[in-house]
N, C-alpha and C positions, 0 to 999 in steps of 0.2 A: 391658161392653154392647155397642158396637161390634163386638167380636170374638164374641160370644156373635149375634150377626145374620148375621155373616159367614157364620161356621160354618154358622148353620142354613140360607141360604141353599146354600153348597155343598154339604151335604149332600144337599137334595133337589134340587139340580139332577143331582148325580153320580150319586143312584139312581136318579131317571129317565130317565138318559141310557144309563146303565147295562140299564136294564130294556128299552129299545129293541130292544137286541142281543141281551135273553133272550129277549125274548116273542116266539117262533117261531110263535105262533097270531096276530099281527099284529092285536089288540085295543086295546094302547094307544096307537099310533102316531096315529091319529085325536085322541087328545087330548095326545099328549105331542110328537109329530113335529119340532114347531116349533124347540122345542130342539135337533134338532139342524141344524137352517136359518138359527139365529144363531150358528154357528161362524162365528170370524171369515175364515180363507183358502175354506171353501168358497162362506162368502158373496160373497168377491172373486170366485170362478171363476165362479159365479151369474150375477156383475154384479148380487146384490139391493142397491142403490144405498140402499133406506132403510134395511136391514141394516146396512149399512156406515156411514152416516150415522150412528146412532142408538149402533156399538159405537165411533167416533171422539168422540162428543159423551161417554159414559158416558165414557171415557179421559180424557177433558179436563176433565170436572166433576170423578172421582171418585181418576184413578190407576188405575191395572192393577187392579181389581176386577175384571174379565174373567177373568184369571188366577188368580184365586183365588177365582171364585165357579161361573161359567159353564166355562171350561176341562177336561175329563176330566181329562186328562192331567196337569195344575198340579196339580188337588186329588188323584190318586191320588200323585202325588211326595209330598203335605202327608201324607197316610195314612202310607207308607212313611218317611218323615222323623218322626213322632211314632216309631213304632216305634223309627229307631235311634237317637232319643235319649231313648228308655225310661231310666230310672234314671240319666243324667246328669243334674246340676245347670245345669250352664253347657256346652248341645251344639255351639255356632256361631262360627267368627270369622271375623272380616272380610277377605276378601281385595279387590284392586282388579278391576274390571270389565276383564274379555277383550274390548275393544272390536273389537280386529282379529280376535278371531275369530266375533264376533256378527254383525261386517257384513260379512266375509268369505259366513258361509255366509249369510245374506241375498241378496249379491249372487248367490251361485251359485243361487239357488232362482229369482230373477229372471230368468236367464239360461234356465234350466230349464223356466222357464212361455213365456219367448216362442222357445224353438226347442223343443217340446213334448217335454221328455225327463219323462216323465211320472214314471219310477223316483223321481228324485230328489224330486218335488214329492210325492209317495205318503209316503216314506222320511222326510222334515223335516213333513211337516201333523203337531200334536201330535194333533186329533180324529182324523184317520184312523189314526196307531198306537193308539192308544187303542182304534177301532176294532178293529181286529184282535187288539189283545191281547184284551177281550171278545169277538168274534167267535171263537177258537181255542182261548180256553185258560178263558173263564168260562162260552162255552154250552155246551160236551159237559159240564159240571159240574151243570148246572141243568137238561139233561135227563135225565143220569141221575137225579138225583135226580124230577124228574118221571115217570120209568120206574116210577123206586121206590113212590113214591104212587098211578100207577098199579093195580100189583100187587096192593098193601092195598084200593082201590079196587075191583079187580074181586071179589075174595074176599068184599068184604059187598055185594056186588050195586050198588054206586054207580057212576056214566059221569062223574061231574066230572073226571077226569081220562081220557087216552090214551096210548099205546104213541107213541115218535118214536122213528125211525133216527138214531141217533150217528153219526156218520161224520167220518173228516177228508178236509173240501174240496180241502184241498192240503198236502203234505208241506211244500213251501217257503215259505210263507206263514205255515205252524205255525212253521217255525224262526223266521222274519223276525220275527214278533210273543215269541219265546222270550227274542229275542236282545234286544227293545227294553226286554222287562221288567229283562232283566237290567243292561242300561245305565242305565237312568233311576232302577232304585232302588240301584245301586250308589252311584250319583252323590247321589241324596236320602238314601240310610246315611250317605253320609260328611260331606255337608254342604248339605243341603236342597236349595236350587232352582237347582243347577249345571245341570242342563239345562237348565229355564227360562229361565236368564239367561247363556247362552253356546252355545248352538244351537239354540233355537228361533227361526224367523223371523216366528213373529208375537207372539212376546214382544221381539223387538228392534226390530220397527213401533211395535208400544202401548207399549214403554219410550222411545222416541223422543218419542211422544206424551204421556207421562204429565208429563215436565217443563214442559210446559206447565198442567198441571191447575192447577186453583184449591183443591181440597183436597189438604192432600198430610201427611205427617208432618213435623212439625217441633219441634225440640232448644230447649229458652230455655236456654241458657246462663248465665243468673244461677241457675236453681234447680238446674240439672246439677251433681253433684259428681264425674264421669270414674269412676262406678265400673264402667262399661261392662258393667252387667247388661243396658243395651236391646241392645248389639252381640251381646252371648254368646245370646241366645234371636232373633238376625234370622236366620230361615231362609232368607233372599236373600243375606245375606251382602253386603248391603250397609250399612249403617251404621259409618263410623268414629268413633268413641265419644271418641278424643284428640282431633279436630280438629273435635268437633261437625259432623259432614259426614254426610248420607244422599244417598245414588245414587240420585236419583227413577226413573232408566232404569230399574232394578235393582229398585225397593220393589212389592211387591206388594199393599201396604196391608191385611197380613194382621192388624196391628194387635198384635201380640206383644208389641212394645217398650212397647208404652202399657201394656198388662196387666201388666207386668211391672216397672212403675217404680215404686218407692215415691215418690217427692219430685214428682211429678207435672211433670218438667221435658219429656215427651216428650208432646205432644201431635195431634191429626188436626185441623187449623185450616184456613178458609178464609185465603185470602192473594192478591195480585194474580199472576197467573202470570209464571212467571221460569222459564228455562232452565238456570239457574245449577247446577250441581252440587249445592250443598249450602247451607244455611244460611247460611255465609259467601259472601265472593266466591272464593273461594278457587281455581284454576286452573280460571278463568271463561273464559279464551282458548280450552284445549286443549278444553273440553269442548262449549264452543258449534262449534267447527268438527267434533267426532267427530258433534254435532247435525244438523250440515248433509250430512254424510254419508249421515245415517239417512234426514234428509230426502229427501234425493234419492234413496236405492233403493227407498224406500218409495213416493214417487212413480212411479219407472221398474215398478214392481210391478204397482200400479193400472193404470197405461197400459197394460201389456202384457194384464192383463186385459181391458180394456176392446177392447184390438185384436184379440184373441178375438172376443168376441164379432160384431163387425164381418165378421171373416173367415167365418165359418162360418153359413153358408146352410141353413134348415131344410129343407128341402122342406115237494074230497072226497079221499077217498082213494082211491088208483088200486092194481090189484091186476094182479099180473105173469101176462103173456100170452104162453103162447108156442103158441098154439092148438092144441096135440096133436101138433105135426108136427116137432117139433126138441127137442133137450137144453136143460134149461135152465140156461143157462150165465153166467157174469156178463159182460154185454154191456162192449165196448168201444167206445172213442169212434173214431169215422172221423178219419181225413185231413181236413182244410177247408182250402183254398184261401183262404178267407175267413173268420176268427171272426164268431160269431153276435152280436150286441149286442141287448138287449132295444129293442122296441118304445117308442120316447119318445127312445131316444138319438139320432134322427136321423141318425147318420151312427157310421161305426168314427173316425174325425177329432175326429167332438166328444166320444166317449167318451175318446176316451186324452187331450184337451187338459183337459179340463173332470175327470173321474176322481179323488181323492184313494186310492182304494181303501179307504175305511173299511168298508167290507163290509156297511153296514149290509143294501144291498138283497139280499145271499146269506142271513143273517139271515134276512131277512123272507120269502122265497120259500117258498113251502107245495109246489111239485111239485118242489122238491131239482135244478131247471133250472140255476140259478145259480151258479159257483163261479169262485175265482180262477184268473187266468191265471198260468202258467208261462214265457210268452215274455217274453223280455228289452225287450222295445218296451213291452208291455202288461202288463209285471207285477205281480201283484197285483190287476188292475181285474178286474171281472165279463167272464164270456163263459158262454155258453150252453152246453150238452149235456145228450143226452134219454138217459141210462142209467136213472134214476132216474125219469124222468117227463117231461111234455110240458108247454109252454108254454099255457095254456088260454088261449083267447081271451075270458074275462070276468075273466081277475084283471089289475088293473091296480097291484097292492102298489109293485112297485118303482118305478114312478111318481110314486108318490105319497108316499116317502120320502127322496129321494134328494134332498141338501142343497147339490148342489154345480152343478145344471144338467148333469148329463152323461147325464140321463134324466129327460127333463120329464114332466110332468104329462098324463096324458091319461085319456080317455074309455073306457069300456067299444066303444064306438062307433068309435074311431079306433083302438083298439088290432085291435079286428076285421077291419078294412081295411090295415093299414100291413102292408106286405110287408119283413119282414126279412130274408130268403132265399126258396129257390125246392127245393121237393126233385128227387134226384136218380136215377135207377132204376140199381142194375148188376146189369147181366144175368146172371152167372155166381154171384153169391149168392141168386138167388131161387128159392123153393121151389119151383114149378111146375115148374122148368126143370133147378133142378138132383139135386129128390128123386122129380120125376114126381107131387106132391100137390096138389090145388087149395088155392089159399088166397087171401083177398081181404082180409084184415085192415089193410091201409092204404087201402084203397077204402070199407070201413066204418067205420072213426073217423077220416075227413078231414072234420072238420067244415066247409071249403070246397066240397065236393064238386071238389075241383081233381084227383080220379084217378077214371078208371074202368078196368075192366077189359076188356080186349079178348084175341082170340083170338091165341094165340104164334104157329100156321099160317096166314098171309092167307086167307080164302076157306072155313078148314076151321071151321065152327060148335062142334064136337062136341072140339075141341082145347084144352088145359088155358089157361086167363086168364093172361096178365101188365096187370102198371099200364102205364097211360098218363097220365103229368101233364101239367097244363096248366097250364103255369107263369100265366101271364098272373091265374087262380086263386089260386096258392098264396101263402100269408102264411109259411111256415117257421115254422110254430107247432114241428114234431118231434112229432104224434101218429102220423104215418107209421113215422116212424125208430123211435119207443121202443114200436110194438107190435110193429112187424115180427118175426115168430118165428126168423129165421134167426139165428145164432150164429158166431162171437160177434160178428162186427160186421151189422150191418142192412142186408139187400138195399135199402133206402131210405133214403138220409140227406139232410140240406140242409145247402144248401150256403149259406153266407150273402152278404149282397151288402155293395159298401163304402158305398154313401148307401140308405136303405131311402126308400120309393115310397109314393103312395095308389094301392089298386085300385080 
């Protein structure tokens, strides 16, 4: 019964979290966006104290149920492991804990958080890793299925579906997603939750806490006949049936062992919290020492996140337009001295420190403005570019769904008055001066009236007009850059600001 409850909850969480990344219309986020915000590492980076306390208490009460119910990468491993054990009567074996590796990886993540080495945090965060898998591998399949249904609906006179562009936002991020699937799947096919219990930093922190949980899987030595069936069905490889030992730091309370035991010798029972390795007292000293190391590293991680919060000071469908003045070529992104980050991110530094590159904001962006960065410093984190659309002042979807505090929730009024950058005019690319044709696309589409057309020849009112930018009014939305007819690079582009301001 306990296993069925766990599996049911895991399917619900996994399915809905996956749909958050696939729902390019953004209709599900208002209902289930909280599922992204209760992920452990994003909650730590966002300093969501309530969520952190809730997850800690949950682990201290029930053990590592977070890993087997809430974490999407953990459930993904279970799915792959189930495929791997198909037709195998006894699929797994006990393996000793590789504590040196687990705590080394956790220590590396702590150091990366302290020194803002975002690439390490992004690669090792389990939620972020699954988000990239869903965004880069599952989302295109979902969109192609949607487009197929759109064709059928169009022929039947229905508008229930509409076509959406399927495009690769970043080749490097796609390669990372494929590599992650390969590594995680290979380990899961071989011996279940190997990645969870040797590499994942969240698993290591929660594994330390689960030693002290009230409810644990316990072996009754009087009833056990040492048949090893519980050990051979433990996907966490944490049951040593020969010694009647269970490594509670690796047990994810999947209940497989309880379901398979024919003698009722294994149960999920209440007991006084005890950090001892197993139901016996063997290896007590060494395990407590390892627990102390884990507690120290976990405390450092939490303290580093708190330090981050104190350091950072917050301050519809488009039609491509060429204006009839230039050949329609694919636009190329200009070289920006400072990358653009969405309104609500406060600054490039805040984005870099808090973002886990889960790419939920990339998948939900309705204007195709956000895409993963290829820069080593901000690798896979979202940056803005305007080749396929511009950041509409009335859109705040990315701020509503960010779980890590990299993009704070803002309202439309705040979005419309937040300056994330300013427009820069490039004289030699401008249509009136380059081709001798009048153009006022940038002025016409500027939502803040920050661009006015002035005479290209001072004092000559009959001369062709060129744009003049009032930087004090520009918010950096990119409408001018996107709708500029100059190809392949726009004659006017947006340069980012390191720190956002209110105009």
